ChimeraX commands (.cxc) that place a marker at each C-alpha (Angstrom):
marker #1 position 0.00,0.00,0.00 radius 0.5
marker #1 position 1.30,3.45,-0.94 radius 0.5
marker #1 position 2.09,5.90,1.81 radius 0.5
marker #1 position 0.46,9.32,1.63 radius 0.5
marker #1 position 2.09,12.33,3.23 radius 0.5
marker #1 position 0.53,15.68,3.87 radius 0.5
marker #1 position 2.80,18.65,3.28 radius 0.5
marker #1 position 1.31,21.75,4.88 radius 0.5
marker #1 position 2.75,25.15,5.67 radius 0.5
marker #1 position 1.07,27.59,8.01 radius 0.5
marker #1 position 0.33,31.09,6.86 radius 0.5
marker #1 position 1.70,33.68,9.24 radius 0.5
marker #1 position -0.64,36.55,8.41 radius 0.5
marker #1 position -0.26,38.49,11.64 radius 0.5
marker #1 position 1.96,41.26,12.94 radius 0.5
marker #1 position 4.22,40.67,15.92 radius 0.5
marker #1 position 5.63,43.12,18.44 radius 0.5
marker #1 position 8.14,42.24,21.12 radius 0.5
marker #1 position 7.75,44.03,24.46 radius 0.5
marker #1 position 10.41,44.52,27.09 radius 0.5
marker #1 position 9.19,45.71,30.50 radius 0.5
marker #1 position 9.38,44.85,34.18 radius 0.5
marker #1 position 5.63,44.64,34.79 radius 0.5
marker #1 position 3.54,41.62,35.62 radius 0.5
marker #1 position 1.29,40.35,32.85 radius 0.5
marker #1 position -1.97,41.76,34.24 radius 0.5
marker #1 position -0.47,45.24,34.72 radius 0.5
marker #1 position 0.91,45.25,31.17 radius 0.5
marker #1 position -2.48,44.13,29.86 radius 0.5
marker #1 position -4.10,47.03,31.70 radius 0.5
marker #1 position -1.59,49.53,30.21 radius 0.5
marker #1 position -2.15,48.13,26.70 radius 0.5
marker #1 position -5.92,48.37,27.23 radius 0.5
marker #1 position -5.61,52.02,28.25 radius 0.5
marker #1 position -3.12,52.91,25.51 radius 0.5
marker #1 position -4.82,51.19,22.55 radius 0.5
marker #1 position -8.38,51.59,23.91 radius 0.5
marker #1 position -9.10,47.86,23.72 radius 0.5
marker #1 position -10.22,45.23,26.25 radius 0.5
marker #1 position -7.71,42.39,26.63 radius 0.5
marker #1 position -9.19,39.52,28.65 radius 0.5
marker #1 position -7.32,36.78,30.48 radius 0.5
marker #1 position -7.67,33.39,28.79 radius 0.5
marker #1 position -6.41,29.92,29.67 radius 0.5
marker #1 position -2.60,29.75,29.74 radius 0.5
marker #1 position -0.82,28.41,26.68 radius 0.5
marker #1 position 0.61,24.96,27.42 radius 0.5
marker #1 position 3.77,24.42,25.38 radius 0.5
marker #1 position 6.23,21.52,25.34 radius 0.5
marker #1 position 9.77,22.78,26.02 radius 0.5
marker #1 position 13.26,21.37,26.17 radius 0.5
marker #1 position 15.44,19.51,23.70 radius 0.5
marker #1 position 13.27,16.40,23.84 radius 0.5
marker #1 position 10.01,18.32,24.37 radius 0.5
marker #1 position 9.48,16.59,27.69 radius 0.5
marker #1 position 8.58,19.56,29.92 radius 0.5
marker #1 position 5.39,21.62,29.85 radius 0.5
marker #1 position 5.64,25.38,30.14 radius 0.5
marker #1 position 2.61,27.53,30.92 radius 0.5
marker #1 position 2.60,31.02,29.40 radius 0.5
marker #1 position 0.06,33.69,30.34 radius 0.5
marker #1 position -2.30,34.68,27.54 radius 0.5
marker #1 position -4.66,37.62,27.05 radius 0.5
marker #1 position -6.93,38.17,24.05 radius 0.5
marker #1 position -8.96,40.99,22.51 radius 0.5
marker #1 position -11.31,39.98,19.71 radius 0.5
marker #1 position -13.49,42.46,17.83 radius 0.5
marker #1 position -15.60,40.65,15.24 radius 0.5
marker #1 position -17.10,43.86,13.85 radius 0.5
marker #1 position -13.82,45.15,12.43 radius 0.5
marker #1 position -11.99,41.78,12.19 radius 0.5
marker #1 position -9.35,42.64,14.76 radius 0.5
marker #1 position -7.68,40.21,17.14 radius 0.5
marker #1 position -4.86,41.12,19.51 radius 0.5
marker #1 position -3.08,38.63,21.77 radius 0.5
marker #1 position -0.67,39.31,24.62 radius 0.5
marker #1 position 1.61,36.34,25.29 radius 0.5
marker #1 position 4.21,36.02,28.01 radius 0.5
marker #1 position 7.67,34.97,26.81 radius 0.5
marker #1 position 8.82,33.59,30.16 radius 0.5
marker #1 position 7.85,30.84,32.55 radius 0.5
marker #1 position 9.77,28.81,35.12 radius 0.5
marker #1 position 10.62,26.10,32.55 radius 0.5
marker #1 position 11.87,28.30,29.68 radius 0.5
marker #1 position 10.90,30.75,26.94 radius 0.5
marker #1 position 7.99,30.83,24.50 radius 0.5
marker #1 position 10.36,32.01,21.78 radius 0.5
marker #1 position 13.84,30.78,22.65 radius 0.5
marker #1 position 15.74,32.99,20.21 radius 0.5
marker #1 position 14.25,36.18,21.70 radius 0.5
marker #1 position 15.00,35.57,25.39 radius 0.5
marker #1 position 15.58,39.27,26.07 radius 0.5
marker #1 position 11.90,40.09,25.42 radius 0.5
marker #1 position 9.28,39.71,28.14 radius 0.5
marker #1 position 6.04,39.65,26.10 radius 0.5
marker #1 position 4.70,39.41,22.57 radius 0.5
marker #1 position 1.77,41.30,21.09 radius 0.5
marker #1 position 0.32,39.30,18.19 radius 0.5
marker #1 position -2.07,41.27,15.96 radius 0.5
marker #1 position -4.46,40.49,13.15 radius 0.5
marker #1 position -5.60,43.83,11.82 radius 0.5
marker #1 position -7.91,44.46,8.82 radius 0.5
marker #1 position -5.53,46.91,7.18 radius 0.5
marker #1 position -2.17,45.77,8.46 radius 0.5
marker #1 position 0.80,47.62,7.06 radius 0.5
marker #1 position 4.14,48.93,8.30 radius 0.5
marker #1 position 2.75,52.33,9.25 radius 0.5
marker #1 position 0.05,50.71,11.35 radius 0.5
marker #1 position 2.46,48.60,13.39 radius 0.5
marker #1 position 4.88,51.52,13.81 radius 0.5
marker #1 position 2.03,53.65,15.15 radius 0.5
marker #1 position 1.05,50.96,17.65 radius 0.5
marker #1 position 4.67,50.45,18.72 radius 0.5
marker #1 position 5.09,54.22,19.19 radius 0.5
marker #1 position 1.93,54.40,21.32 radius 0.5
marker #1 position 3.14,51.54,23.51 radius 0.5
marker #1 position 6.62,53.04,23.89 radius 0.5
marker #1 position 5.04,56.26,25.14 radius 0.5
marker #1 position 4.25,54.46,28.40 radius 0.5
marker #1 position 7.03,54.99,30.96 radius 0.5
marker #1 position 6.71,51.32,32.05 radius 0.5
marker #1 position 7.52,49.84,28.63 radius 0.5
marker #1 position 11.23,49.82,27.91 radius 0.5
marker #1 position 11.02,48.68,24.28 radius 0.5
marker #1 position 8.43,47.70,21.68 radius 0.5
marker #1 position 9.99,46.27,18.54 radius 0.5
marker #1 position 8.58,44.94,15.29 radius 0.5
marker #1 position 9.50,41.29,14.70 radius 0.5
marker #1 position 9.60,39.55,11.33 radius 0.5
marker #1 position 7.86,36.25,12.08 radius 0.5
marker #1 position 9.41,34.49,9.07 radius 0.5
marker #1 position 12.92,34.80,10.55 radius 0.5
marker #1 position 12.05,32.95,13.78 radius 0.5
marker #1 position 12.90,29.30,14.29 radius 0.5
marker #1 position 10.08,28.91,16.81 radius 0.5
marker #1 position 7.45,30.66,14.68 radius 0.5
marker #1 position 5.13,27.63,14.93 radius 0.5
marker #1 position 4.68,28.40,18.65 radius 0.5
marker #1 position 2.56,31.38,17.59 radius 0.5
marker #1 position 0.00,29.09,15.93 radius 0.5
marker #1 position -2.31,27.82,18.69 radius 0.5
marker link #1:1,2 radius 0.2
marker link #1:2,3 radius 0.2
marker link #1:3,4 radius 0.2
marker link #1:4,5 radius 0.2
marker link #1:5,6 radius 0.2
marker link #1:6,7 radius 0.2
marker link #1:7,8 radius 0.2
marker link #1:8,9 radius 0.2
marker link #1:9,10 radius 0.2
marker link #1:10,11 radius 0.2
marker link #1:11,12 radius 0.2
marker link #1:12,13 radius 0.2
marker link #1:13,14 radius 0.2
marker link #1:14,15 radius 0.2
marker link #1:15,16 radius 0.2
marker link #1:16,17 radius 0.2
marker link #1:17,18 radius 0.2
marker link #1:18,19 radius 0.2
marker link #1:19,20 radius 0.2
marker link #1:20,21 radius 0.2
marker link #1:21,22 radius 0.2
marker link #1:22,23 radius 0.2
marker link #1:23,24 radius 0.2
marker link #1:24,25 radius 0.2
marker link #1:25,26 radius 0.2
marker link #1:26,27 radius 0.2
marker link #1:27,28 radius 0.2
marker link #1:28,29 radius 0.2
marker link #1:29,30 radius 0.2
marker link #1:30,31 radius 0.2
marker link #1:31,32 radius 0.2
marker link #1:32,33 radius 0.2
marker link #1:33,34 radius 0.2
marker link #1:34,35 radius 0.2
marker link #1:35,36 radius 0.2
marker link #1:36,37 radius 0.2
marker link #1:37,38 radius 0.2
marker link #1:38,39 radius 0.2
marker link #1:39,40 radius 0.2
marker link #1:40,41 radius 0.2
marker link #1:41,42 radius 0.2
marker link #1:42,43 radius 0.2
marker link #1:43,44 radius 0.2
marker link #1:44,45 radius 0.2
marker link #1:45,46 radius 0.2
marker link #1:46,47 radius 0.2
marker link #1:47,48 radius 0.2
marker link #1:48,49 radius 0.2
marker link #1:49,50 radius 0.2
marker link #1:50,51 radius 0.2
marker link #1:51,52 radius 0.2
marker link #1:52,53 radius 0.2
marker link #1:53,54 radius 0.2
marker link #1:54,55 radius 0.2
marker link #1:55,56 radius 0.2
marker link #1:56,57 radius 0.2
marker link #1:57,58 radius 0.2
marker link #1:58,59 radius 0.2
marker link #1:59,60 radius 0.2
marker link #1:60,61 radius 0.2
marker link #1:61,62 radius 0.2
marker link #1:62,63 radius 0.2
marker link #1:63,64 radius 0.2
marker link #1:64,65 radius 0.2
marker link #1:65,66 radius 0.2
marker link #1:66,67 radius 0.2
marker link #1:67,68 radius 0.2
marker link #1:68,69 radius 0.2
marker link #1:69,70 radius 0.2
marker link #1:70,71 radius 0.2
marker link #1:71,72 radius 0.2
marker link #1:72,73 radius 0.2
marker link #1:73,74 radius 0.2
marker link #1:74,75 radius 0.2
marker link #1:75,76 radius 0.2
marker link #1:76,77 radius 0.2
marker link #1:77,78 radius 0.2
marker link #1:78,79 radius 0.2
marker link #1:79,80 radius 0.2
marker link #1:80,81 radius 0.2
marker link #1:81,82 radius 0.2
marker link #1:82,83 radius 0.2
marker link #1:83,84 radius 0.2
marker link #1:84,85 radius 0.2
marker link #1:85,86 radius 0.2
marker link #1:86,87 radius 0.2
marker link #1:87,88 radius 0.2
marker link #1:88,89 radius 0.2
marker link #1:89,90 radius 0.2
marker link #1:90,91 radius 0.2
marker link #1:91,92 radius 0.2
marker link #1:92,93 radius 0.2
marker link #1:93,94 radius 0.2
marker link #1:94,95 radius 0.2
marker link #1:95,96 radius 0.2
marker link #1:96,97 radius 0.2
marker link #1:97,98 radius 0.2
marker link #1:98,99 radius 0.2
marker link #1:99,100 radius 0.2
marker link #1:100,101 radius 0.2
marker link #1:101,102 radius 0.2
marker link #1:102,103 radius 0.2
marker link #1:103,104 radius 0.2
marker link #1:104,105 radius 0.2
marker link #1:105,106 radius 0.2
marker link #1:106,107 radius 0.2
marker link #1:107,108 radius 0.2
marker link #1:108,109 radius 0.2
marker link #1:109,110 radius 0.2
marker link #1:110,111 radius 0.2
marker link #1:111,112 radius 0.2
marker link #1:112,113 radius 0.2
marker link #1:113,114 radius 0.2
marker link #1:114,115 radius 0.2
marker link #1:115,116 radius 0.2
marker link #1:116,117 radius 0.2
marker link #1:117,118 radius 0.2
marker link #1:118,119 radius 0.2
marker link #1:119,120 radius 0.2
marker link #1:120,121 radius 0.2
marker link #1:121,122 radius 0.2
marker link #1:122,123 radius 0.2
marker link #1:123,124 radius 0.2
marker link #1:124,125 radius 0.2
marker link #1:125,126 radius 0.2
marker link #1:126,127 radius 0.2
marker link #1:127,128 radius 0.2
marker link #1:128,129 radius 0.2
marker link #1:129,130 radius 0.2
marker link #1:130,131 radius 0.2
marker link #1:131,132 radius 0.2
marker link #1:132,133 radius 0.2
marker link #1:133,134 radius 0.2
marker link #1:134,135 radius 0.2
marker link #1:135,136 radius 0.2
marker link #1:136,137 radius 0.2
marker link #1:137,138 radius 0.2
marker link #1:138,139 radius 0.2
marker link #1:139,140 radius 0.2
marker link #1:140,141 radius 0.2
view
């Protein structure tokens, strides 16, 4: 009998910002809510297998804003837990802001990053090219 294989590549059609700050996740979510005038809500933590052999589970805090009227979804994901990092190659970042926006372009993400950097609690907000990450599949959940 012939063996069938399925070759599938995910489409990474979202924008990604990396956030560096010393705040807890709920305080950062509150600041983002105030700055972007959205309503991030706490969801169930993301359970991710970590380690070389993928034998340890890491739980990463997760907040979501979903506006069906204008097709906007924004996620706040912690990059750190006691077992490791959500995105191992970007260990210096504390959080990720993952955005699906109806009219996503470079100006849009730069405007959002500038708004977030205006907060005195956020040290850095940088645009990340998702295609260059080795652990980009972690962002599909």
